[in-house]
Structure formats: structure tokens, C-alpha cells
N, C-alpha and C positions, 0 to 999 in steps of 0.2 A: 504494499501499499504504500501511497508515495504523500512525502512530508509536505503542507503545507506552508511557504515560504515565512520567516520572520517579516511581519511590517520595517521592522528595523533595516532590512534589505531590500525594502521595495523601493520604488521611484515615483515621485509624482510628474505630472502630464510635461510640465515644463522643464524638469530634469532628463526624462527619459529623449523627451524631442531634441535638447541638444545634443546628447548623445547619440542620438540616431543621424543628427545633424537635419532637420527637418522642423518645419514650425508646428507650435502646440497644437494649432486650427488642424493639421493633416492628424495628427493622437488623436482628436476627438471625433474626428469625421470616419478614421479607421476603423475606433472604436464604434462609435453609432453605428455605422455599415455590417458590422459582426466579422470584421474581418482581423482585428486584434481582439485579445480577452484582458478584462482589469484581474486582479489577481486580487485585491481588496479594497477595503475602502475606508478614512480615514473618521474621525467620529463626527467631523466638520461635512460628510461626505465626496470629500475631495479621493479623484480614482486614484491607483496606486498601482504601478506596473511590475512584472520580472525583468530585470535588465536584460537577461541575454535572448530567452526567448522570443520577449516583443522587439528586440531591435534586429533579432535574427527573420521575425515574420514580416517586418518593414522593409527589408531588403527584397524578399522573396515578391512583395504587392509591389513595389516599382519595378521591379526584374519583369513581374509578368504585365505590368501597366507598358513596360515601352516595346515588351511582344506584340502589341495589339488586344488583348485579353480585353473584355468589359468587363464591370463590378462583378455582374455575375457569375460569369466564368472565374474570377479573381476570388470570388467568396465561396465558389465550389469548389475549388484548386483547395482554398487554404482550410477549409471544414473537411476536406479529407483528408489531410495530411493531418490536421488534429487528431483523426480517429486512427488512420494507419500511418504506419512510420513507413519508410523505403530503405533500401539497401541496395548497393549496387557495385557488382564483382567485374573488376577490372582484371582478369586473368586470361592468358594465350592457353591457357591446360584446361579443356573442357572437362575434365575429369574434378580438377579441383572447384571449379565455381558449380560443379554438379554436388559434389560435395556439402559446399557451404548452404548451396538451394535445398538439399534436403534435410540439411539443420534448421534452418528457419522454417520450411514450413512445419516441421515437426513438432519441435520446440518452442516458434513465434508464431503460429498462423494466421496472427493478424497483421502480419509484416508482409508488406508486399516487394519482392525482391528481382531483381532482374541481372543480366549477365552481359558485357559484352568482352570481346576477346585482343582487343589493340587501344592504344592511347588516344588513336586519332575515330575511332568510332564511340568512345568514352564523352570526347569534347561536343559529339553532337548530341550525344544523349544526357549529358548533366544539366542543360539549362531546361530540356523539356521535362526530366524525372523529377528534379530535385530532390536527390538523397537525402538523409540523415547522416547514414555510416555508408563509408564505403571501403570495401577489401582489395586495397591497390597493390599488386604484382609488381617487385620495383624490377621483374629484367620482364621485359617485352619486347616484341619484336618492333625493330625501326626505330624504336624511340625510347629513351631513357625514362624511366619507372621514376626517376629522382625530380625528374625535369614535368613531369605531370604531377605530381602532389607539390610542388611547389607553386605550379600554375592556379592550382586547384585551391592552395591555400590561398592565394594575392588575388583570387577572383571573388569580389565585394558583394555576393548574392549566396557565394557558398561560403562564407567564411566562418557560420555554424557547424558546416558540415565534419562528421567526424571523420578519421582514417585512420585505419591500419595498415599499414604497410606488412605486406606480404614476402619473406625474402626465404631464400635456400641457403643464403650465405650467415648465419647466426655467429658474430663475434662483437666484442665491444665496440669496434672501430665501427662496423656496419650498423650498431643502434643507434651511436653518436650521428650518426650521418643521416640516419634514417629520422631523428628528433630534429636536426637543424634543418634537413628540408620541410618542418612541420607537421610532420605527423602525430595523430595521439599515441598512437601504441603499434606495436609490431608482432607478427606472426610468424613463428621460425617455421619453416617445412623440414620434416613432414607434419602436417598440421592435429592436433590431438582435439577430438568431439566436444569434452569437456570444457574445453580450454576456448573452443570457438564460442560455444553455447554462453560461457562466464561472461567473454569479453562483450558480445551481443548485450547483453542482460546490463551490464557495466554504462555501455557510452550511451544505447536507446532508453535506461534507465527502467528496465521495464523486465517482467519476470516471466521466466518461459514457461509453459504449459505443464500441469499437472501431470499430464498423459504423458508428458516426453522422459 
């Protein structure tokens, strides 16, 4: 069960607007349209927002708006994103992608999962799929996985996505390099089912199915 954030850690409209680089009126509009949610209210009725999730939602809204989505389409996308988390697997080995997919489907049936097999396909899918978590193989054909990781991390509307770097070379030096390119975590090959499940639960803040 998720824990409600303390009011001391929540921000008012003016504070969240400043951090997100938008007007306070934009925050009010997005809230009134049901695109972003308030976390709590002060005794005086002032809206309070959780910083990370709200800023991430604002960036997604702005990205979708630039893509020509209508307000209703954005609303559908944002509401579906709240209900279903999304995982993108970027790996040129189908057996690896199928292994992770099977774990997701069995342990986290509420999570949507998609696979791509190279960095170029990933570039096309990222903006449309808007994943919450990425399993990124660092040894991709034709492109450096470390470069892909840095590109994802520097993309504004993907700033909130969690990245687990998958590597066949588990060494202290490689872990430092993985961290430096912006990955949140790493997963050495061969991969362990239990470890994958634990990492998904931690980074998406969800619990595995009791049937798993």
C-alpha cells in the first residue's frame, strides 16, 4: 500500500509552477481539466502538489500538446498513464525481451510492456509510448547503448523515466560508467527472475501479483 506524502514535502501552485517553468494559471488549468492531480490541501484550501510526479506530468502534457494532441486526447493519455505503468525493453536479443516480458505479464499484469530491438527503433517509440521504466541493453547493434542512455536522460519530457542498464560486463568500472551516463540502476547478465521482479517493484513503486 502506498504511503501518502507528508504535507511538509508538498508544494503550492506558485512553487510547482516555478520549478516546472510554467505560469501558475497553467497549473490551475491543468488541474481543473483533470490532467494533473493535487496531493492534498492546506487548511485554507490551497492546493498542494507532489513535486516529481507533477513536473513529470506537466512535461508529458506539453510534449503531447506539441505533437498536436487535443485536450481530450491528452486527458485520455494521462489518465491511462495513471492506471497502467509502461515498460519499454530495448534489447537486440529477443530471448531477453521475451524473458522480461513474461515476468511482467505474470507478476505485474497491470503493466503494459513493449519491446524494440535497436536504438533507432527506440527513438521512434519513446515519444509515442512514454514509458515509466526502460530496460536498456548497453550493447546494441549499430549504436552505443551508453549514448542512447544519455540521450534519453537529456530529453526533457523523459526526465522522469527510470532506466535500468542491462550489461554482460559486470565490473566496478562498468558500473561507474553506467551511473555516469544517467542510468538509475543496472542489471548484469545472465539475469535472475527474482532480481528483475524486485527492480520493477522498486522503480515503479508497485507490488507484484500474489499469483506470481
